[in-house]
N, CA, C and O of each residue as an XYZ file, in Angstrom:
868
protein
N      55.094    -27.432    -21.389
C      54.249    -27.902    -20.261
C      55.111    -28.957    -19.414
O      55.625    -29.934    -19.959
N      55.224    -28.711    -18.144
C      55.971    -29.610    -17.304
C      55.003    -30.411    -16.411
O      53.980    -29.920    -15.933
N      55.401    -31.667    -16.226
C      54.656    -32.562    -15.377
C      55.247    -32.563    -13.945
O      56.457    -32.655    -13.740
N      54.370    -32.462    -13.025
C      54.844    -32.434    -11.570
C      53.952    -33.342    -10.740
O      52.869    -32.923    -10.330
N      54.364    -34.539    -10.488
C      53.648    -35.513     -9.697
C      53.922    -35.402     -8.183
O      53.457    -36.222     -7.392
N      54.683    -34.375     -7.810
C      54.957    -34.166     -6.383
C      53.725    -33.986     -5.568
O      53.612    -34.621     -4.519
N      52.720    -33.105     -5.999
C      51.477    -32.942     -5.280
C      50.703    -34.271     -5.147
O      50.067    -34.543     -4.129
N      50.783    -35.098     -6.230
C      50.091    -36.334     -6.136
C      50.579    -37.252     -5.036
O      49.815    -37.911     -4.331
N      51.949    -37.256     -4.929
C      52.567    -37.996     -3.846
C      52.146    -37.461     -2.458
O      51.864    -38.214     -1.527
N      52.121    -36.103     -2.379
C      51.774    -35.427     -1.122
C      50.383    -35.803     -0.693
O      50.164    -36.144      0.469
N      49.406    -35.746     -1.635
C      48.006    -35.985     -1.341
C      47.559    -37.430     -1.579
O      46.366    -37.730     -1.535
N      48.527    -38.325     -1.834
C      48.164    -39.714     -2.134
C      47.399    -40.340     -0.983
O      46.465    -41.091     -1.262
N      47.716    -40.094      0.323
C      46.922    -40.589      1.414
C      45.478    -40.164      1.319
O      44.594    -40.962      1.634
N      45.197    -38.951      0.902
C      43.844    -38.410      0.670
C      43.127    -39.286     -0.404
O      41.988    -39.718     -0.228
N      43.833    -39.511     -1.483
C      43.319    -40.333     -2.571
C      42.944    -41.770     -2.080
O      41.921    -42.335     -2.467
N      43.826    -42.321     -1.211
C      43.560    -43.627     -0.676
C      42.332    -43.634      0.231
O      41.561    -44.593      0.247
N      42.166    -42.563      0.973
C      40.934    -42.445      1.784
C      39.706    -42.435      0.906
O      38.723    -43.109      1.210
N      39.744    -41.657     -0.215
C      38.681    -41.717     -1.093
C      38.430    -43.050     -1.793
O      37.298    -43.452     -2.064
N      39.552    -43.707     -2.067
C      39.463    -45.095     -2.633
C      38.796    -45.998     -1.623
O      37.980    -46.835     -2.008
N      39.106    -45.866     -0.353
C      38.452    -46.690      0.647
C      36.979    -46.455      0.816
O      36.200    -47.386      1.020
N      36.602    -45.185      0.727
C      35.143    -44.883      0.753
C      34.456    -45.488     -0.431
O      33.379    -46.067     -0.286
N      35.050    -45.372     -1.622
C      34.455    -45.967     -2.806
C      34.402    -47.464     -2.714
O      33.418    -48.057     -3.155
N      35.381    -48.093     -2.180
C      35.382    -49.552     -1.984
C      34.272    -49.986     -1.033
O      33.606    -50.987     -1.300
N      34.046    -49.252      0.093
C      32.971    -49.580      0.992
C      31.616    -49.482      0.336
O      30.770    -50.368      0.460
N      31.428    -48.355     -0.381
C      30.164    -48.165     -1.119
C      29.938    -49.270     -2.136
O      28.818    -49.758     -2.288
N      30.991    -49.665     -2.832
C      30.893    -50.686     -3.882
C      30.500    -52.051     -3.307
O      29.692    -52.770     -3.896
N      31.075    -52.396     -2.159
C      30.786    -53.676     -1.553
C      29.368    -53.738     -1.092
O      28.688    -54.735     -1.335
N      28.889    -52.705     -0.431
C      27.471    -52.637      0.036
C      26.527    -52.615     -1.182
O      25.503    -53.299     -1.155
N      26.815    -51.903     -2.179
C      25.984    -51.820     -3.361
C      25.915    -53.168     -4.098
O      24.862    -53.588     -4.577
N      27.104    -53.838     -4.169
C      27.110    -55.158     -4.848
C      26.218    -56.153     -4.113
O      25.442    -56.893     -4.718
N      26.351    -56.147     -2.822
C      25.474    -57.103     -2.068
C      24.001    -56.746     -2.205
O      23.171    -57.630     -2.419
N      23.662    -55.461     -2.086
C      22.294    -54.985     -2.171
C      21.722    -55.235     -3.608
O      20.585    -55.682     -3.759
N      22.519    -54.941     -4.624
C      21.951    -55.039     -5.936
C      21.794    -56.507     -6.419
O      20.864    -56.805     -7.169
N      22.711    -57.437     -5.987
C      22.582    -58.792     -6.353
C      21.503    -59.528     -5.600
O      20.673    -60.226     -6.183
N      21.530    -59.362     -4.317
C      20.460    -60.024     -3.466
C      19.077    -59.425     -3.825
O      18.113    -60.148     -4.076
N      19.024    -58.122     -3.838
C      17.751    -57.445     -4.203
C      17.283    -57.821     -5.580
O      16.102    -58.113     -5.765
N      18.171    -57.827     -6.561
C      17.733    -58.185     -7.915
C      17.223    -59.638     -7.977
O      16.261    -59.932     -8.687
N      17.874    -60.536     -7.229
C      17.377    -61.955     -7.219
C      16.004    -62.036     -6.575
O      15.122    -62.740     -7.065
N      15.827    -61.323     -5.490
C      14.507    -61.324     -4.826
C      13.412    -60.761     -5.738
O      12.325    -61.329     -5.833
N      13.703    -59.655     -6.399
C      12.746    -59.029     -7.327
C      12.418    -60.029     -8.423
O      11.247    -60.222     -8.752
N      13.431    -60.668     -8.994
C      13.158    -61.617    -10.126
C      12.343    -62.805     -9.637
O      11.411    -63.209    -10.332
N      12.647    -63.398     -8.458
C      11.877    -64.542     -8.000
C      10.418    -64.162     -7.678
O       9.486    -64.885     -8.032
N      10.244    -63.037     -7.014
C       8.879    -62.621     -6.719
C       8.061    -62.345     -7.961
O       6.888    -62.705     -8.058
N       8.723    -61.688     -8.915
C       7.916    -61.355    -10.191
C       7.575    -62.551    -11.007
O       6.629    -62.519    -11.795
N       8.355    -63.659    -10.833
C       8.092    -64.831    -11.665
C       7.243    -65.882    -10.900
O       6.308    -66.466    -11.448
N       7.601    -66.096     -9.629
C       7.065    -67.294     -8.963
C       6.076    -66.864     -7.834
O       5.034    -67.500     -7.670
N       6.371    -65.857     -7.103
C       5.713    -65.713     -5.794
C       4.348    -64.998     -5.933
O       3.332    -65.541     -5.500
N       4.314    -63.857     -6.497
C       3.104    -63.041     -6.530
C       2.916    -62.392     -7.880
O       3.629    -61.448     -8.222
N       1.941    -62.898     -8.673
C       1.694    -62.366     -9.949
C       1.218    -60.907     -9.915
O       1.445    -60.150    -10.859
N       0.534    -60.512     -8.779
C       0.036    -59.142     -8.719
C       1.182    -58.145     -8.562
O       1.034    -56.988     -8.957
N       2.353    -58.567     -7.982
C       3.470    -57.735     -7.846
C       4.368    -57.686     -9.078
O       5.326    -56.913     -9.108
N       4.079    -58.490    -10.083
C       4.894    -58.627    -11.217
C       4.957    -57.281    -12.008
O       6.043    -56.840    -12.382
N       3.802    -56.647    -12.253
C       3.799    -55.401    -13.000
C       4.476    -54.310    -12.283
O       5.308    -53.638    -12.893
N       4.189    -54.048    -10.969
C       4.936    -53.004    -10.235
C       6.455    -53.252    -10.209
O       7.224    -52.296    -10.309
N       6.883    -54.455    -10.084
C       8.268    -54.758    -10.067
C       8.937    -54.542    -11.417
O      10.069    -54.068    -11.506
N       8.191    -54.908    -12.477
C       8.707    -54.691    -13.811
C       8.787    -53.167    -14.126
O       9.692    -52.723    -14.832
N       7.813    -52.375    -13.583
C       7.842    -50.965    -13.731
C       9.072    -50.415    -13.006
O       9.756    -49.533    -13.525
N       9.354    -50.938    -11.798
C      10.594    -50.510    -11.091
C      11.840    -50.784    -11.904
O      12.746    -49.952    -11.952
N      11.899    -51.964    -12.557
C      13.076    -52.284    -13.441
C      13.131    -51.342    -14.576
O      14.199    -50.818    -14.892
N      12.021    -51.100    -15.208
C      11.963    -50.204    -16.397
C      12.377    -48.772    -16.032
O      13.104    -48.103    -16.768
N      11.886    -48.330    -14.867
C      12.167    -46.918    -14.466
C      13.604    -46.691    -14.214
O      14.128    -45.663    -14.643
N      14.297    -47.583    -13.539
C      15.709    -47.364    -13.234
C      16.627    -47.779    -14.426
O      17.802    -47.414    -14.460
N      16.098    -48.510    -15.353
C      16.960    -48.849    -16.512
C      16.832    -47.763    -17.582
O      17.712    -47.680    -18.439
N      15.828    -46.957    -17.584
C      15.588    -45.965    -18.635
C      15.871    -44.550    -18.229
O      15.691    -43.644    -19.042
N      16.304    -44.312    -17.018
C      16.633    -42.939    -16.600
C      18.105    -42.892    -16.194
O      18.642    -43.888    -15.709
N      18.751    -41.769    -16.383
C      20.167    -41.653    -16.041
C      20.452    -41.776    -14.604
O      19.678    -41.296    -13.776
N      21.570    -42.423    -14.256
C      21.934    -42.596    -12.843
C      22.102    -41.261    -12.184
O      21.659    -41.090    -11.049
N      22.732    -40.287    -12.847
C      22.889    -39.028    -12.217
C      21.590    -38.337    -11.825
O      21.476    -37.739    -10.755
N      20.605    -38.438    -12.734
C      19.291    -37.924    -12.434
C      18.700    -38.612    -11.236
O      18.112    -37.948    -10.383
N      18.833    -39.933    -11.135
C      18.281    -40.648    -10.016
C      18.930    -40.185     -8.680
O      18.241    -40.029     -7.671
N      20.252    -39.972     -8.698
C      20.915    -39.448     -7.509
C      20.477    -38.083     -7.145
O      20.281    -37.802     -5.963
N      20.304    -37.169     -8.145
C      19.812    -35.852     -7.883
C      18.461    -35.847     -7.325
O      18.154    -35.064     -6.426
N      17.604    -36.732     -7.848
C      16.257    -36.824     -7.328
C      16.222    -37.261     -5.848
O      15.515    -36.692     -5.016
N      17.028    -38.308     -5.570
C      17.060    -38.788     -4.196
C      17.686    -37.810     -3.225
O      17.215    -37.686     -2.094
N      18.726    -37.118     -3.629
C      19.484    -36.250     -2.741
C      18.878    -34.874     -2.602
O      18.627    -34.378     -1.503
N      18.639    -34.239     -3.826
C      18.095    -32.849     -3.771
C      16.562    -32.812     -3.801
O      15.933    -31.987     -3.138
N      15.978    -33.725     -4.584
C      14.505    -33.759     -4.633
C      13.849    -34.161     -3.356
O      13.083    -33.396     -2.771
N      14.144    -35.366     -2.913
C      13.620    -35.865     -1.644
C      14.211    -35.106     -0.446
O      13.635    -35.084      0.641
N      15.380    -34.486     -0.679
C      16.039    -33.717      0.373
C      15.242    -32.518      0.837
O      15.543    -31.952      1.887
N      14.239    -32.117      0.087
C      13.355    -31.019      0.539
C      12.479    -31.440      1.729
O      11.991    -30.611      2.496
N      12.304    -32.753      1.846
C      11.433    -33.278      2.902
C      12.182    -34.165      3.861
O      11.902    -34.171      5.060
N      13.170    -34.945      3.321
C      13.859    -35.905      4.101
C      15.377    -35.688      4.022
O      15.947    -35.776      2.934
N      16.000    -35.425      5.080
C      17.465    -35.182      5.095
C      18.220    -36.559      5.185
O      18.214    -37.184      6.245
N      18.850    -37.014      4.105
C      19.508    -38.223      4.019
C      20.975    -37.948      3.768
O      21.286    -37.179      2.858
N      21.924    -38.548      4.543
C      23.332    -38.375      4.305
C      23.690    -38.754      2.873
O      23.124    -39.677      2.287
N      24.679    -37.986      2.316
C      25.058    -38.194      0.910
C      25.522    -39.615      0.644
O      25.193    -40.183     -0.398
N      26.286    -40.205      1.569
C      26.761    -41.594      1.321
C      25.582    -42.609      1.285
O      25.616    -43.580      0.530
N      24.592    -42.374      2.076
C      23.438    -43.236      2.064
C      22.601    -43.117      0.784
O      22.066    -44.089      0.251
N      22.520    -41.823      0.316
C      21.872    -41.636     -0.986
C      22.674    -42.333     -2.048
O      22.101    -42.983     -2.923
N      23.979    -42.218     -2.000
C      24.791    -42.894     -3.030
C      24.632    -44.378     -3.051
O      24.600    -44.985     -4.122
N      24.527    -45.002     -1.848
C      24.358    -46.466     -1.730
C      22.957    -46.838     -2.335
O      22.807    -47.743     -3.156
N      21.996    -46.089     -1.869
C      20.595    -46.399     -2.327
C      20.493    -46.132     -3.772
O      19.873    -46.936     -4.467
N      21.054    -45.054     -4.319
C      20.898    -44.724     -5.752
C      21.548    -45.774     -6.617
O      20.937    -46.306     -7.545
N      22.826    -46.074     -6.294
C      23.545    -47.090     -7.061
C      22.916    -48.491     -6.842
O      22.840    -49.308     -7.760
N      22.480    -48.726     -5.618
C      21.899    -50.057     -5.342
C      20.643    -50.298     -6.093
O      20.481    -51.387     -6.643
N      19.709    -49.339     -6.163
C      18.464    -49.501     -6.836
C      18.721    -49.546     -8.365
O      18.061    -50.290     -9.091
N      19.715    -48.716     -8.845
C      20.010    -48.679    -10.266
C      20.531    -50.040    -10.733
O      20.060    -50.546    -11.752
N      21.470    -50.640    -10.038
C      22.007    -51.872    -10.473
C      21.153    -53.069    -10.038
O      21.272    -54.162    -10.594
N      20.294    -52.849     -9.040
C      19.301    -53.894     -8.708
C      18.365    -54.157     -9.866
O      18.010    -55.299    -10.158
N      17.974    -53.080    -10.519
C      17.113    -53.215    -11.671
C      17.744    -54.005    -12.819
O      17.121    -54.871    -13.432
N      18.987    -53.671    -13.076
C      19.738    -54.409    -14.148
C      19.930    -55.864    -13.780
O      19.705    -56.763    -14.590
N      20.347    -56.079    -12.552
C      20.573    -57.477    -12.079
C      19.257    -58.280    -12.061
O      19.259    -59.462    -12.404
N      18.128    -57.648    -11.662
C      16.856    -58.348    -11.707
C      16.509    -58.766    -13.058
O      15.980    -59.861    -13.248
N      16.796    -57.898    -14.084
C      16.505    -58.236    -15.504
C      17.361    -59.426    -15.927
O      16.886    -60.284    -16.670
N      18.599    -59.497    -15.476
C      19.446    -60.643    -15.782
C      18.921    -61.877    -15.157
O      18.852    -62.909    -15.825
N      18.534    -61.839    -13.874
C      18.041    -62.970    -13.172
C      16.728    -63.545    -13.782
O      16.528    -64.754    -13.898
N      15.882    -62.609    -14.149
C      14.604    -63.015    -14.804
C      14.950    -63.876    -16.047
O      14.343    -64.925    -16.267
N      15.907    -63.429    -16.830
C      16.240    -64.142    -18.082
C      16.884    -65.474    -17.748
O      16.572    -66.470    -18.400
N      17.801    -65.542    -16.727
C      18.474    -66.825    -16.471
C      17.553    -67.818    -15.768
O      17.636    -69.022    -16.007
N      16.667    -67.309    -14.896
C      15.634    -68.190    -14.266
C      14.762    -68.840    -15.345
O      14.455    -70.031    -15.291
N      14.381    -68.031    -16.308
C      13.490    -68.591    -17.375
C      14.237    -69.523    -18.298
O      13.636    -70.314    -19.024
N      15.591    -69.421    -18.263
C      16.372    -70.315    -19.173
C      16.537    -71.739    -18.548
O      16.868    -72.692    -19.254
N      16.302    -71.860    -17.228
C      16.376    -73.169    -16.617
C      15.162    -73.992    -17.029
O      14.022    -73.538    -16.927
N      15.416    -75.168    -17.480
C      14.412    -76.046    -18.106
C      13.223    -76.254    -17.094
O      13.437    -76.577    -15.925
N      11.987    -76.057    -17.589
C      10.815    -76.265    -16.763
C      10.659    -77.698    -16.271
O       9.979    -77.943    -15.275
N      11.309    -78.681    -16.991
C      11.299    -80.014    -16.623
C      11.990    -80.308    -15.280
O      11.677    -81.284    -14.598
N      12.945    -79.424    -14.927
C      13.615    -79.592    -13.668
C      12.689    -79.252    -12.526
O      12.771    -79.870    -11.465
N      11.806    -78.283    -12.714
C      10.897    -77.858    -11.703
C       9.896    -79.030    -11.504
O       9.596    -79.388    -10.365
N       9.401    -79.602    -12.559
C       8.509    -80.735    -12.490
C       9.119    -81.969    -11.885
O       8.448    -82.681    -11.138
N      10.390    -82.249    -12.187
C      11.060    -83.344    -11.634
C      11.303    -83.178    -10.151
O      11.188    -84.124     -9.371
N      11.635    -81.982     -9.784
C      11.866    -81.661     -8.343
C      10.543    -81.896     -7.572
O      10.553    -82.527     -6.515
N       9.429    -81.400     -8.089
C       8.154    -81.578     -7.369
C       7.795    -83.028     -7.298
O       7.248    -83.470     -6.288
N       8.084    -83.813     -8.356
C       7.720    -85.195     -8.306
C       8.559    -85.998     -7.255
O       8.165    -87.070     -6.795
N       9.755    -85.398     -6.902
C      10.590    -86.039     -5.937
C      10.231    -85.644     -4.485
O      10.871    -86.096     -3.536
N       9.202    -84.799     -4.334
C       8.762    -84.417     -3.043
C       9.163    -83.047     -2.573
O       8.784    -82.647     -1.472
N       9.902    -82.322     -3.351
C      10.252    -80.953     -3.047
C       9.041    -80.053     -3.092
O       8.229    -80.200     -4.005
N       8.867    -79.127     -2.161
C       7.803    -78.157     -2.240
C       8.094    -77.058     -3.266
O       9.162    -77.036     -3.876
N       7.143    -76.158     -3.447
C       7.301    -75.064     -4.400
C       8.505    -74.217     -4.024
O       9.396    -73.966     -4.835
N       8.504    -73.782     -2.763
C       9.628    -72.881     -2.312
C      10.964    -73.576     -2.301
O      11.977    -72.962     -2.636
N      10.997    -74.838     -1.926
C      12.280    -75.544     -1.889
C      12.840    -75.759     -3.274
O      14.052    -75.671     -3.469
N      11.951    -76.052     -4.280
C      12.358    -76.216     -5.587
C      12.992    -74.963     -6.162
O      14.009    -75.018     -6.852
N      12.353    -73.806     -5.857
C      12.937    -72.501     -6.341
C      14.234    -72.265     -5.642
O      15.201    -71.866     -6.291
N      14.317    -72.485     -4.357
C      15.492    -72.146     -3.550
C      16.652    -73.028     -3.855
O      17.769    -72.535     -4.013
N      16.432    -74.368     -3.951
C      17.559    -75.287     -4.080
C      17.809    -75.803     -5.481
O      18.895    -76.319     -5.748
N      16.844    -75.686     -6.395
C      17.010    -76.214     -7.686
C      17.149    -75.083     -8.762
O      18.107    -75.069     -9.535
N      16.197    -74.171     -8.785
C      16.164    -73.182     -9.877
C      17.173    -72.030     -9.653
O      17.979    -71.692    -10.520
N      17.079    -71.456     -8.451
C      17.936    -70.291     -8.201
C      19.436    -70.553     -8.283
O      20.128    -69.724     -8.874
N      19.990    -71.619     -7.751
C      21.401    -71.872     -7.908
C      21.859    -71.932     -9.340
O      22.874    -71.327     -9.686
N      21.139    -72.648    -10.188
C      21.480    -72.767    -11.606
C      21.375    -71.357    -12.306
O      22.223    -70.969    -13.110
N      20.290    -70.636    -11.946
C      20.168    -69.293    -12.543
C      21.274    -68.375    -12.137
O      21.799    -67.616    -12.952
N      21.645    -68.442    -10.840
C      22.739    -67.601    -10.341
C      24.078    -67.879    -11.082
O      24.773    -66.957    -11.509
N      24.402    -69.165    -11.214
C      25.659    -69.471    -11.920
C      25.624    -69.059    -13.372
O      26.645    -68.648    -13.924
N      24.505    -69.157    -13.981
C      24.404    -68.696    -15.418
C      24.528    -67.158    -15.479
O      24.909    -66.603    -16.509
N      24.208    -66.497    -14.389
C      24.200    -65.030    -14.360
C      25.598    -64.421    -14.103
O      25.792    -63.217    -14.267
N      26.578    -65.275    -13.696
C      27.864    -64.725    -13.285
C      28.536    -63.839    -14.282
O      29.003    -62.769    -13.891
N      28.629    -64.202    -15.581
C      29.320    -63.287    -16.494
C      28.626    -61.931    -16.600
O      29.307    -60.905    -16.637
N      27.295    -61.894    -16.652
C      26.620    -60.576    -16.830
C      26.722    -59.780    -15.509
O      26.906    -58.562    -15.497
N      26.590    -60.554    -14.370
C      26.745    -59.829    -13.032
C      28.144    -59.272    -12.862
O      28.338    -58.174    -12.340
N      29.131    -60.065    -13.321
C      30.488    -59.492    -13.179
C      30.688    -58.260    -13.978
O      31.353    -57.333    -13.514
N      30.139    -58.200    -15.175
C      30.248    -57.023    -16.009
C      29.560    -55.859    -15.318
O      30.090    -54.749    -15.287
N      28.342    -56.119    -14.747
C      27.631    -55.043    -14.076
C      28.410    -54.521    -12.872
O      28.417    -53.313    -12.633
N      29.062    -55.391    -12.111
C      29.804    -55.003    -10.966
C      31.029    -54.071    -11.375
O      31.367    -53.108    -10.688
N      31.627    -54.423    -12.489
C      32.741    -53.659    -12.993
C      32.265    -52.241    -13.343
O      32.897    -51.246    -12.990
N      31.149    -52.191    -14.035
C      30.573    -50.879    -14.378
C      30.157    -50.135    -13.078
O      30.379    -48.928    -12.973
N      29.577    -50.818    -12.122
C      29.199    -50.190    -10.887
C      30.339    -49.507    -10.189
O      30.210    -48.373     -9.729
N      31.501    -50.220    -10.104
C      32.635    -49.684     -9.437
C      33.083    -48.371    -10.114
O      33.440    -47.404     -9.441
N      33.058    -48.362    -11.438
C      33.399    -47.131    -12.134
C      32.360    -46.025    -11.895
O      32.702    -44.844    -11.828
N      31.095    -46.424    -11.768
C      30.045    -45.438    -11.507
C      30.074    -44.853    -10.118
O      29.393    -43.861     -9.860
N      30.847    -45.439     -9.204
C      30.967    -44.785     -7.901
C      31.565    -43.363     -8.031
O      31.372    -42.534     -7.142
N      32.271    -43.087     -9.109
C      32.814    -41.790     -9.316
C      31.702    -40.709     -9.544
O      31.932    -39.519     -9.324
N      30.525    -41.149     -9.979
C      29.424    -40.225    -10.102
C      28.944    -39.629     -8.802
O      28.374    -38.539     -8.766
N      29.191    -40.382     -7.707
C      28.716    -39.959     -6.432
C      29.459    -38.700     -5.938
O      29.080    -38.114     -4.924
N      30.492    -38.302     -6.641
C      31.188    -37.074     -6.250
C      30.268    -35.881     -6.514
O      30.443    -34.806     -5.939
N      29.273    -36.093     -7.407
C      28.317    -34.988     -7.722
C      27.439    -34.594     -6.559
O      26.942    -33.470     -6.500
N      27.242    -35.534     -5.616
C      26.402    -35.197     -4.488
C      27.227    -35.137     -3.188
O      26.662    -35.140     -2.095
N      28.508    -35.085     -3.308
C      29.385    -34.839     -2.221
C      29.878    -36.011     -1.418
O      30.351    -35.859     -0.291
N      29.761    -37.202     -2.015
C      30.344    -38.408     -1.354
C      31.858    -38.386     -1.568
O      32.323    -38.269     -2.701
N      32.609    -38.496     -0.505
C      34.025    -38.323     -0.503
C      34.805    -39.590     -1.026
O      35.686    -40.135     -0.360
N      34.410    -40.011     -2.268
C      35.093    -41.117     -2.871
C      36.347    -40.595     -3.620
O      36.777    -39.464     -3.394
N      36.893    -41.382     -4.460
C      38.210    -41.090     -5.091
C      38.182    -39.751     -5.864
O      39.031    -38.887     -5.645
N      37.204    -39.591     -6.760
C      37.168    -38.390     -7.566
C      36.934    -37.125     -6.731
O      37.543    -36.080     -6.959
N      36.044    -37.260     -5.772
C      35.806    -36.110     -4.960
C      36.991    -35.714     -4.127
O      37.255    -34.526     -3.944
N      37.748    -36.738     -3.592
C      38.983    -36.470     -2.886
C      39.980    -35.785     -3.749
O      40.694    -34.896     -3.287
N      40.055    -36.182     -5.028
C      41.022    -35.612     -5.920
C      40.681    -34.100     -6.206
O      41.571    -33.269     -6.392
N      39.392    -33.807     -6.230
C      38.985    -32.457     -6.455
C      39.494    -31.488     -5.441
O      39.869    -30.363     -5.769
N      39.511    -31.935     -4.162
C      40.083    -31.114     -3.063
C      41.536    -30.924     -3.345
O      42.010    -29.789     -3.316
N      42.291    -31.993     -3.623
C      43.726    -31.905     -3.795
C      43.971    -31.044     -5.013
O      44.897    -30.235     -4.958
N      43.246    -31.132     -6.092
C      43.490    -30.300     -7.279
C      43.264    -28.840     -6.983
O      43.999    -27.977     -7.463
N      42.220    -28.556     -6.169
C      41.896    -27.130     -5.803
C      43.061    -26.462     -5.033
O      43.207    -25.240     -5.017
N      43.855    -27.296     -4.420
C      45.004    -26.813     -3.521
C      46.279    -26.768     -4.385
O      47.032    -25.797     -4.315
N      46.520    -27.789     -5.181
C      47.761    -27.914     -5.966
C      47.723    -27.364     -7.349
O      48.771    -27.056     -7.917
N      46.521    -27.224     -7.933
C      46.383    -26.779     -9.309
C      47.111    -27.637    -10.326
O      47.716    -27.135    -11.274
N      47.038    -28.951    -10.105
C      47.661    -29.958    -10.981
C      46.602    -30.976    -11.391
O      46.714    -32.148    -11.033
N      45.551    -30.545    -12.153
C      44.470    -31.525    -12.496
C      44.919    -32.670    -13.387
O      44.474    -33.809    -13.244
N      45.826    -32.333    -14.325
C      46.245    -33.389    -15.324
C      46.899    -34.571    -14.586
O      46.532    -35.724    -14.813
N      47.847    -34.284    -13.722
C      48.533    -35.331    -13.001
C      47.608    -36.133    -12.143
O      47.683    -37.362    -12.126
N      46.734    -35.463    -11.428
C      45.821    -36.228    -10.533
C      44.883    -37.082    -11.382
O      44.642    -38.233    -11.017
N      44.353    -36.597    -12.469
C      43.409    -37.340    -13.254
C      44.061    -38.594    -13.935
O      43.432    -39.637    -14.118
N      45.358    -38.414    -14.293
C      46.102    -39.519    -14.789
C      46.193    -40.685    -13.749
O      45.898    -41.845    -14.036
N      46.625    -40.279    -12.519
C      46.760    -41.248    -11.469
C      45.448    -41.917    -11.160
O      45.404    -43.134    -10.977
N      44.349    -41.134    -11.094
C      43.025    -41.730    -10.855
C      42.653    -42.704    -11.905
O      42.138    -43.775    -11.587
N      42.893    -42.383    -13.174
C      42.589    -43.271    -14.264
C      43.360    -44.591    -14.154
O      42.842    -45.677    -14.412
N      44.665    -44.427    -13.745
C      45.454    -45.644    -13.537
C      44.889    -46.482    -12.409
O      44.810    -47.702    -12.549
N      44.491    -45.879    -11.291
C      43.937    -46.614    -10.201
C      42.650    -47.423    -10.615
O      42.499    -48.606    -10.311
N      41.767    -46.713    -11.309
C      40.593    -47.416    -11.818
C      40.917    -48.573    -12.784
O      40.278    -49.625    -12.774
N      41.932    -48.325    -13.608
C      42.342    -49.357    -14.532
C      42.868    -50.562    -13.813
O      42.524    -51.679    -14.197
N      43.677    -50.411    -12.796
C      44.223    -51.473    -11.994
C      43.073    -52.262    -11.310
O      43.062    -53.493    -11.287
N      42.128    -51.505    -10.768
C      41.025    -52.136    -10.069
C      40.180    -52.962    -11.048
O      39.724    -54.055    -10.714
N      39.973    -52.418    -12.280
C      39.207    -53.164    -13.244
C      39.965    -54.470    -13.677
O      39.344    -55.514    -13.880
N      41.283    -54.381    -13.807
C      42.004    -55.603    -14.131
C      41.861    -56.685    -13.115
O      41.649    -57.847    -13.463
N      41.974    -56.327    -11.859
C      41.781    -57.361    -10.820
C      40.351    -57.870    -10.813
O      40.143    -59.066    -10.611
N      39.380    -57.041    -11.020
C      37.984    -57.510    -11.077
C      37.719    -58.412    -12.241
O      36.962    -59.375    -12.121
N      38.330    -58.122    -13.378
C      38.196    -58.924    -14.561
C      38.914    -60.288    -14.361
O      38.392    -61.306    -14.815
N      40.027    -60.334    -13.733
C      40.775    -61.567    -13.381
C      39.892    -62.399    -12.407
O      39.751    -63.608    -12.588
N      39.318    -61.766    -11.407
C      38.449    -62.457    -10.461
C      37.234    -63.074    -11.123
O      36.817    -64.197    -10.841
N      36.683    -62.248    -12.039
C      35.423    -62.744    -12.790
C      35.834    -63.949    -13.676
O      35.134    -64.960    -13.725
N      36.959    -63.819    -14.358
C      37.413    -64.953    -15.184
C      37.670    -66.240    -14.411
O      37.348    -67.331    -14.881
N      38.274    -66.100    -13.177
C      38.511    -67.207    -12.356
C      37.202    -67.822    -11.892
O      37.051    -69.043    -11.937
N      36.287    -67.038    -11.463
C      35.001    -67.498    -11.008
C      34.191    -68.178    -12.151
O      33.491    -69.166    -11.930
N      34.309    -67.638    -13.324
C      33.631    -68.283    -14.424
C      34.196    -69.654    -14.772
O      33.443    -70.563    -15.122
N      35.521    -69.812    -14.679
C      36.156    -71.085    -14.907
C      35.725    -72.121    -13.819
O      35.471    -73.290    -14.108
N      35.664    -71.651    -12.623
C      35.296    -72.516    -11.500
C      33.846    -73.037    -11.655
O      33.542    -74.168    -11.277
N      32.995    -72.222    -12.197
C      31.567    -72.604    -12.260
C      31.140    -73.032    -13.636
O      29.953    -73.284    -13.839
N      32.046    -73.132    -14.606
C      31.650    -73.414    -15.983
C      30.997    -74.788    -16.103
O      30.030    -74.950    -16.848
N      31.526    -75.796    -15.362
C      31.050    -77.177    -15.460
C      29.628    -77.333    -14.926
O      28.947    -78.317    -15.215
N      29.187    -76.331    -14.129
C      27.879    -76.479    -13.525
C      26.796    -75.862    -14.382
O      25.618    -76.011    -14.054
N      27.134    -75.170    -15.476
C      26.117    -74.534    -16.267
C      25.334    -75.474    -17.176
O      24.439    -75.033    -17.896
């Protein structure tokens, strides 16, 4: 068996385009899942008790069903009635999936903040909303950084699943190159290396952020 990385070099710009699409999806999903997860957690704990059970059902539903099934449901299932672009389905599917996991993390960290701090804040004249926004949420967010970082690393790797619905990210781009060059082994090796490098940089960034915020926990 001979290795030939010549086709990989030829189609490397195509792989970079797929990497760019995956990066764009990951950034949007990260913002959506973190902000959305925090909002879901705050509403379910503090804002409206009547919404607590529906929101917890949302968390349970997306945490107990496979990501690929969720994507197929949104793209092929709902696609019978609503035509949604594949990249939008990918963002929504990944966003809701990791929003549920992040909401579960935020619920735990918000509850870990001492109730005495809420009472002390109110006694100093802070309102209910201000106490949540300026006292509780910042502490909970900082405590969530290690788990959120792990989720974001997993999410970046899960962008590869979007190739199943036709999103032109890295794996999907490689499939086109493989169909032309017939060199799957070499392409998959390079893709694995690219994901490994991305994960290393994300882990380094997470470790730096944890060190910067450690004294505030």
